N, C-alpha and C positions, 0 to 999 in steps of 0.2 A: 577344838584346836588350841584355844587359849587356856582352857581348864580341863586337861585330859583326865583328871581324877574325879570329876563331878559324877555322883552316883546315878543321876538320871540319864546319862548319855545314851545308854542302850535304848531306853524307852523313846527318847527324842529321835534317835536314828530310825527306829521302826516306823514311827509316825511319818517321818519325812520320806523315807524310801518308798512307802506305799503310794506316794503321789507321782511315781516315775512315769505313769502313763497319762497324766493330766494334760490340760491344754499347754500349748507350746511354751509360754512364759514360765510356768511352774516346772515343767519338764526340764527346761534349760537350767533353772536354778538348782534343782535336785542333782542333775548331772555334775554341775560345777562344784556343788558342796561336797559330794562324795569323791570327786576327783581330788580335791584338796585333802580331804580327810583320810581316804584309804589308798587312792590310786596315784599318789605322787611318790616317786622313788625315795627311799630312805637312805641316809648316809650309812655306809657299811659299818662304821665303828659305833653307830648309835643303836646298840642292841636293845636298850630300854624302850626307845620309841617304837621299834619293830615289834617287841613283845606286846606293848600296849595296843598297837594297831591290830595284831592278831587276836588278842583277847576281845577287843571291841567287835571285830567282824564276827567271830564265832559266837559271841553273846547274842548279837542281832540274829544270826542264823538260828541259834537255839530258840530264841523268843518267837520266831516265826514258824516253828515246827508244825503247828497245827493249821496255819493259814496258807501254806504253800510258798514256794520260792520263786514264783514267776518274776517278781520285782527284781530279784538279784540278777537273774539271767538277762532281763531287759536292760538293767543298768549297765552290766558288763558289755552287752552287745552295743548299746548306744555309744559308750566310751571308746571301745575298740574300733567301731566303725568310723567314728569322727576323725581318727588319726590314720586311717588306712593308707592315704596317699602322702602322708607327711614323712619327711626324712627322719625327724627326731620323734621317737614313739615312747613318751614317758609312761603311758598307761600299760603298754606291753611290758616295759621294763619292771614297773611296779608289780604287775601280776606275776612275773617270773620270781621276783623277790618273795612275794607273799607265799607262792606255792612252795618254794624251797624251804622257807622258814616254817611253814605249816607242817611239812614232813618232818623237819628237825624237831619241832615241838612234840609231834606225836611220839617220836622215838624217846624223847625225854620223859613224856608221860608214862610210857611203858615201864621205864626204869623206876619212876617214882611209885607206880602202881604196885610193882612187885614188893616194894618196901613198905607201902602204906596199908593201914587197915581200912581207912575210910574210902572204899572203892566207889561208892555211889556217886559222889560229887565228881570224881575224876573221870569215871566212865561216861558221865554226861558230857563232860568237856571233850572227851575223845570222840564221841559221836558227832558233836558239833564240828570238830576239826575235820573229820573224814567227810561229813556232809558238805562242808565248804569246799574241800578238794574236789568232790564230785561235781559241784556246781561250776567250778573252774574248768574241769575236764569236759563238761557238757558244751561249753562255749569254745574253749581252746584246748582240745585234748593233747596237742603237741607239748603243752607246758608240763604234762605229767609223764611223758615218755621215759625220761631218765629215772623216774621214781617207781616204775612199774614193779621192778624186782623187790623194792622195799615193801610194796603193798601186798604182794602175794601171800606172805606168811599169815596175814590177818584172816585169810580164808579158813585157817584152822583154829580160829578163836573158839574156846569152849562156850557153848551157849547155855546160859542159865537165866539171864534177864532179857527184858525187851531191848535194852541198849545193845546187848551182844548181837542180837538178830539184826539190829539197825546197822551195826558195824559191818557184818558179813554182806548184807544186801548192798550197802553203798560201795564196799570194796569190789564186789562183783560188777556193779555198774561202771565203776572206774575202769577196771581191767577190760571190760567189753569195749569201751571207747578207745582205750590206749594201746592194747596189745597189737591190733591190726596195723598200727602206725610204726611199730618198732622195726628197726632194720636188723636183720639176722639175729633174732633172739635165740638163746641156746635151747637145744633139744630138751635138756633136763628141766629147764624152767617151764617150758610149754607142757611137758608130760606131767610135771607136778601140779600145774594149774588144772589140767584135765582131770587128774585123779581127785584133787581136792573138791572140785565142783561136783564130780560124780558122787562122792561120799555124801556131800551136802544134799544132793537131789534125793538120794536113797533114804536119808535119815530125817530131814526136817520138814516143816509144814509148807503150806501153799505159797506164802510170800517168798520164802527162801528158794523153793523149787523154781518159781517163776523167774526170779532174777538170775539164778545159777544156770538154768537152761538157756536163757537169753545170752548170757556170757559165753557159755559153751558153744552156742551157735556162731557167735562172732569169731571165737578162737578156731573152731574146726573148719567152718566154711571159708574163712578168709586167710587162715594161716597154715594150720597143720594138715588139713584134708584127712584127718584120722577118722574116716567114716565108719570103719569096722567097730571102733570103740563105741560110737553112738548107736550103731545098728544093734549091737549086743544089748545095750541098755533098753532100746525100744522093744526088742523081742522079749525081753524079760517081762515087761509090763503088759505088752500086747498078749503074750501067752497066758499070763495070769488072768486077763480079762476074758479071753476065749474060754478058759477053763471055768471061770465063775459063771459065764453065760450058759454053758452046757449044764452045769449043776442046777442053775435056776430053772432051766427049761424042764429038767427031769422032775424037780420037786421045789416049787416056789417057797414052800414053808420049811425047808430043811434047816436044821439048827446049825449046820456047817456054814450056811450063808450068813447067819447072824454073827457067828464068830469071825467070819472073814470080812465083815463090813468095812473095817478100817483099811484093809488091803484093797478092797474094791474101790473105795473113795480115792485112795492114793493113785491107783492104776488109771482110773478115769481121768484124773487131773493131769497126771504125768504124760500119758499117751497124747492127750490134747496139746500140752505144752511142747512136747518134742515135735509134734506135727506142725506147730506154728513156726518153728525155726529151721526145720529140716524137711526137704522134699524127698520122702523115702521112695518115691517112684523113679528116682534117678538110678542109673545103672551102678553108680558108685556104691549105693547102699545094697540093693537087692540082687545085684549081679544079673544073670541071664533069666531070672524067674519072670514068668508072664503074669504073675498075680498083680492085680491093680490095688496097691496098698491103700490109697486114699478112699476107695470105695469100701474096702474091708473095714477100715477104721470107722467110716460113716455108719456102716451097718451095725457094728458093735455098739457105738455110742448111742445110736438111735434106739437100739434094743433096750438100753438102760433108762432112756427117757420115759419109758412106759412102766417103769418099776413102781411098786406100791409105796416105797419109802421116799418121801419128798427130798431128803438129803441126797439120796442117790440120784434122783432126777436132776437136782440142781448141779451136782458135779458133772453129770453127763452133758448138761447144757453148756457148762463152762468149757468142757473139753471140745464140744462142737464149735463153740465160738472161736477157740484157738485154731482149730483145723481150718475154719473158713477164712482165716487171715492168710494162710498159705494158699488155699484153694477157694477163692471167692465163688467160683462157678458152682460149687456144691449148694450154694444158697438158692439156686434155681430148681433144685430137685423138688419134685412134688411133695415128698414126705416131709422135707424140711419146711417148705412153705406152709403146709398144713399144721405142723407142730408149732411154728412161731406164731402164725396168725390165730390159731385156736387159743394159745396161751394168752396172747394180748387181748383177744376180744371176749374171752369167756369171763363173765362177771364173777363166777364162783371159783375161778382158778386162784391158786395161792399167790400172794403178793410177792414172795421171794422168787418164784419162777418168772413172774412178769418182769421184775426188776432185772433178773439175770439175762433175759432175752434182750431187754433194752440196753443193758451194759455191753452185751456181745456186739450189738449194732454200733454202739458208741465206740468201742475199742477198734472195730473194723474201720470205721470212718477216720478215727485218729491216726491209725497206722497208714491208711491210704494217704492222708494229708501229709504225714511225715515223708512218705515215699515220693509223693509228687514234688514236695519242696526240694528233696534231694536231687530228683531228676532235673528239676529246674536249675539248681546250682550247677550240676554236671553239664547241662546243656549250655549254660552261659559260658563255661570254660571253652567249649569247642564250637560255639555258635558261629564264629567268624569263618571257620573252614567249611562248615556244613551248609547244605541246602536248607532253606527255611521251611522245614516240615513241622507239622504239629507234633510236639512231643507229648507222650503220655495220653494220647487221645483214646487209645483202646481201653486203658485201665479206668479213665474217668468215665468212659461210656459204660463200663461194667458196673462201677459203683452207682452210677445214675440209674441203670436198669434195676439194680438190687433195691435201691431206695424206693423206686416206683412200686415195687412189689409189696413192700411192707409199710408204705407211707400212711395209708388210711388207718391201719390198726395202731400205728404209733401215735397219730394225731388223736385217735379216739381215747388213748390212754390218758389224755388230759382230763377226761371226765371221771377220774378215779378218786375215791375219798382219801386215799393214802398219799401224803405229800411226796414221799420218796418215789412213788411211781411217776407222779407228775414231773418231778425233778429230772429223772433220767429221760423221760419222753422229750422234755424241753431241750435237754442237752443234745439228743439225737437230731432234733429238728434244727437246732442252731448250727450244728456241724454241717448238716445237709445243705442248709441255705448258704452258709459261708463258702462251701465248696461249689456252689452253683449247680447242684445236681438235679434240682427240680425247679419248675416254674413257681416263683414265690406266691403268686396270687392265691393258690389253693390253701396256703398256710395262713393267710392274713386273718380270716375270722377266728381261727384257733388261737393265734397269737394275741388277738384282742381279748379273747376269753381268758387266756392265761395272765393277761395284764391285770385281772381282778383277783389273782391268787392272794390268800392271806399272808403268804411269806414274802417279805420285801425283796429278797434276793431273786426269787423267781419272777416277781412282777417286773423288776428292773431289767432282767435279762430279756423277757418277752417285749417290753417297751423298746429296748435297745434294738432288737431285731426289726420292729416296726419302723423305727426311725431310719434304719439302714435301707429298708425296702422303699420307704417314702422318698429317700434321696435319689434312688436309682430309677424308680418307676412312679412318677407323680400321678396321683389320682387313684392308685390301687386301694389305698386305705379307705378313701371315701366310698369307693365302689362297693366295698365289702363291709362297711361300717354297721349297717343295720343287722346283717347276718351275724356279725361279730357280737353285737349287743345281745341277740337272742341266744347265741352260743354261750356267752358269759353267764347268762341266767342258768343254763344247763350245768355249767361248772359249779356255780354257787349252790344249785340244788344237790349236786353230788357231794359237795363239801359239807352241806348243812347237817349238823349232828343231831338236831332235834326236829324231826319231821312235822311236829305239831306247830312249830313256829313258822310263819310265812318267811320266804326268802326276801331280804331287803337289799336295796341297791346302793347303800352308802356304808362307809367304814364305821364300825362301832367304836370309835375312839374320839378324842377331843376334837379332832379336825372335822369329823362328819363329812369327809370328802365323798363325792360320787365315786363308785367303783370304776366307772368308765371315764373318769375325768381326764386321763392321759389321752384317750382317744379323742375326746371333745377338743382338747387343747391342740391336737394335731390338725383338726378339721376347721376350727373356728377362724383361722387366718384367712381362709378363702370364703368370701361372703356367699357366693353361689353354692359351694359345696355344703357350707354350714346350714343354709336355709333348706336345701334339699334333704339333708340328714334329719333336721328337726321336723320337717313336714312328714317324712317317712315314719318317724317315731310316733307323731301325733295321729297318723292314719291308723296305727294299730289299735287306737282307742275307739275307732269307728264301729258301730254296732254290726256292720257287715263283715268286719275282719275276723270276728269270732276268736279273739286272742284270749288265752286263759287268764283268769283274774289275777293270779299271783304274778304272772309275767307283767301284766299291766302295772301292778303295784311296784315291781322292780324297776320298770322303765320310768314311772312317775317319780320314784325316789331319785333316780339319776337326773331326770330333768329338773327336779327341785334343787339338786346339789351341784350341778355342773359349775365349773369356774367361769361364770359369765364375767365379761370385763366392761362391755359398753351397754348403755340403756337399750340399744336396738335389739339385743339378743332376747332378753325376757319379754320385751314389748311384742316382738314378732311372735313369740310362743303364745302370749295371751290373745293376740289378734286371731291366731288360728284356732285357739281353744274356743273362742266365741263362735267362729264359723262352724266348727265341728258340733258344738252344743246345739246350735239352731237346727242343724240337719238331723243329727242322731237323736236329739231330744224329741223332735216332731215324730220321727219314725217310732220311737218308743211309745209315745202317747197313743199314736195311731194303732200300733199292734196290740196294745193292752186293751184299748177301746174295743177292737174287733173281737178279742177273746171273751168279752163279757156276754152274759146271757141277755137276750132281748127282754126289755122291761119298760113299762110306761115311763118310769122316772129316768131311764138310762141315759137319755140324750146328753145330759150335762156331765156325765161322770166317766170320762176315760181314765186309764190309770197307767202310771209310768213304770217302766222297769226300774228306773232308778229308785223310785220310791220303794218299789217292791223290795229292791235289794237291801237298801240300807236299813229299812225298818225291819226287814226279815232278820237281818243280822242281829240287831239288838234283841229282837224277839226271840229268836231261837237260842240265843246264848243263855237266857234264863228268864223265867217269868218275873223274878224280882227286878231284873234290870228294866224290863218292860214297864213295870209299875213305877220304877224310879223315874223313868223318862216321861211318864204321863203327866205328873204334876207340872213339869216344865211346860209341856204343851198347853195344859189347862191354864197355867198362868198367862201364857201367851194369848190364849183365847179371851181371857177376861179383858185384856187390853184391846182386843179387837172388837170393832162394832159388829162384825158379821158373825159373832160367836155362834148364834143359834143356827145360822145358815150352814156354817161349817159342819156343825154336829149333824145336821140333816143330810149334808152331802155325804159324809162318811157313812152314815146309816144307809143311804140310798145306794151308794156304790157297793157296799157290803152285800146288799141283797142281790146285786147283779153278778157277783163273782161266780165263775163256773164251778161245778162240782169237782172236776178234775184239777188238782193243784199243779200239774206239770207246767202249764203256761206261767203260773206265778213264779215257780222256781227259775224257769228259763229267763223271765224278765228280771228277776232278782240278780241273776248272773250278769246279764247284759248291761244292766244299769250301773254296775260298779265302774265301768269305764268312764261314764259321764260324771259320776260322783268324784272320781279321782281327778278328772280334768277341772271340775269346779274347785276342788280342794287345792289343786296345783296353782290355779290362777290366783286364788286368795293368798296362797303362800308367797308367790312371787311378788304380789302386790304389797304384802306386809314386808317382805325381805328388802325390797328396793324402795319402799315408801312412795309408790305411785298413787296419784289420785285417780278417781273414776274418769274425770274429764281427760286426763293425759292419755289414758288407755284408749278412750273413745276416739281421740283426735289422731292417734297413730295411724299412719298409712305405710304399708311395706314398699310402695312405689316411690316414696320421697327419697331425696338424695341421702346417701349414707351419713353425710356430715351432720345433718340435723340431730341425729340421735347418737352421735359419736362420743357423748360425754361418758366419763367413768361412772360406774354404779357406786352409790353410797350404801353399802350393805348394813342392815341393822344386825346387832348381835342378839343371840338368844332366841332367834326365830327358828323353830324346828318344824320339819314336815312330819305330821303324825296323823294320817288318815284313819281315824278311829273306826269309822263305819266299815271300811274295807277290811281292816285288821280283824274286827269282830266277826265279819262275814266269813273270813278264811279260817279263823280259829274255831268257830263253832261248826265248821263244815256244813254251812247252810245249804249248799247245793245238794247234799245227800240226806238232809234231816227232814223230819216230819213237820208239816205246817199246822200250827194250832190257830184257834180263833184269834188269840192275842196277836199272833204274827200277822194274820190277814188284816186285822184292824190297823196295825202299824203301817203295813204296806199301803193301804188305802190312804191313810193320813199323809204318808210320804208322797203318794201320787198327787194328791190335791195341792200340796205345797209346790210340787214340781210343775204342775199345770200352771199355777200362778206365776212361777218363775218364767216359764216359756212365754206367757202372755206379755211379760214386762222385760223381756231379755234386752231389747234395744230401746231405751227411753228416747223419745223424740225430742231433740234439743230445740225444735222450733216452737214447742209449746210454751205457754206462759210459765213464769217461775213456779207458782204454786203447784201447777199440775206436774211439772217435772219432778218436784220433790215428792209428790204423792206416788208417782210411778216408781221412782228410785226407792222410795220407802217400801213399796209393795215388793219390789225385787229383793231388797235387802232382807225383808221379813221372810220371804220364801227361802232364800239361801240359808239364813240363820236356822230356820226350822229343818230344812233338808239335812244340814250338816250337823244337827244336834246341838245348836247353840242355845244361849239363854234368851232373855226377853229382847225382842227387836227394838223395844223402846230405847234401851241403852245403846243400841247399835250405832245409831247416827251420832250420838253425843260422844261415844267413847273415843279416846285418843289412840293413836297408834301404839304408844308406849303401854297404855293400859292393856291394849289387846294382847301384845306379846306377853305381858305379865300373866294375863288371864290364861293364855295358852300354856305357859310353863306351869302355872299353879295347877291347872286342871289336868295337865298331862294329856289333853285331848285336842280335838280339832276345833273346839268351840270358838276359841279366840280368833283363830285364823278365819274360820268360816264367817264369823260375825262381820269381820272386816269386809 
């Protein structure tokens, strides 16, 4: 306002105007700013100010060409609504001035265009002006009524560039909104529009055809009733399709068909587009004929969906989508259900066809939404005289039934590796939920899963839907949280481009946030819900749950990286890890013990799955790795008094192993859960800097306030369960077990057995004995998790530990701790 010639004004306006839907304070500020800048009436003699204003608006519209114009519509609606009941209406007056001057501007540009050689710059400005006029028409079509005659000649623009097509499409959209509002328009004017539109429909591509048929629909249905004109056009394309169908039936490989492919594509699209805007089963069109046009069209289009050429299939599906907008009941036909559902659920089906089916559903829902809003506005006008009946009940019932038919397949499309398929599936679900067509609870797990999508726009949209559901139905999110976590793992599996790499549960960026952090932040506020959710996740690690190892890794990643805020949260997890360890650990030891062959020495040598697994991992990955890890263990043994005993133990247990290695592999698998829990506990301990005694003293039944302090997170502490990653990468579960691997399993078992014996050090004992017990436990953990010498373990500081972990890139530091 102060410096209207400043070069960055457009950029500033673009950034401000996009905040038009922010919280109330910002929204109010944006509205006030633009009311001053654009929507305050200008003095009639100040032509320069008016020109500046128009250039500014059209620059902003041009700058937003790729991001959409929702903000402009929202801004205009807000401003016009705010003065609805006022006697003085400055915004309305300013809009009238702007529209009149924009039209004047366009005419001047036309003159300068004919004289100038530099058409590119000017035609860009022309597009921006006409787009701006369309945006005004969309909110207040009355403003453009007196200019309709001026706009009509632009339908005859010669199309050579993208900008020319933009001009035609926008003019068609303006006339569609404005012509029905004109009082007594001249016959010649209307006839000229109809002819211009028909020429464009016959001559140009999809976008132009779509907008021109839509405009023709408004003109013919609401004003001229010139049905014969449209009927002739429909018959032209319908006849061509019927002919092409019979030719294809006679000889699918005929060369005539190849030559006629462009005509076939155009006919499929145009027949669909005409059926979207005209109901050809009305007597006005077909006269006394008893033929059911919509069924005939359905039959024709369905025939071409089975064509061998994918491009033909796509156009046929687009045509069907158009026809279903006029006749939604066709979507209940068995052949349509089979077609849509098979395309959506077939893993090998083309991505383009999947996207087109989802787009069809999306367009249908958007049209329904627009129609319902219009019905709602019409109802408000007559509501006072009418009996309060439910308006639009039948149609919303219809769209609800339709969405119930296709809902499952649309939701399953979330598990597709192409982001465009997931994008359209999410749009359809968002529209369905916003219109209240289905019960939201069935979508919750899928939305939680989509909240882990790598693309921020999709994550935010899914999270937004969850927030809306949570506002209306408290408890739904918590109820489906675990199912949602499992489903998010399936989405990540589908997206995972490298099947050899295990699926991880945190973002691979500098934030390292848990993929399900938004879900946790929604649940964490309610203590009861949070605890139930965490316990359910930890229960998946139980040996009886039989959860696959990669899913356990995914859940452990999430538990390691959730946005905990108070000390109570990680302490609660660690408390329950201890409980799970003591139960599952004993079961593991017992079952391994039972699988061993009877032998004199056997009594003292049970063996744990956990050991099995983690050592098997390293073993099966490569012999050299096995060798590398041995010296570490040997070093450890040198420090230990019972070195020779341990050697004897390993030897004795080895002798008792059964011939069949299946139990070994089974235990290796099951033990991963316990290893991950051990690792998770060590990680949380490092991350939050808790001492053993603090963890030991914690009791979940204490009042919440005791542990309500904020967490002081350490930086540079990463969750890296090396044993499990090795196990998954080496595909241990399906590989052959060598003597080396068996030996490492047994070694791991003995460490594990030692850990189980010292899991709960008794605090009543004398100081010396406590430290001996703790020492034994730390030694076992270190060895199990592949750490260094236990001697360093007790003395090492937390900082050293984190550094060690970073340096080694492995779990050793965390485990040692």
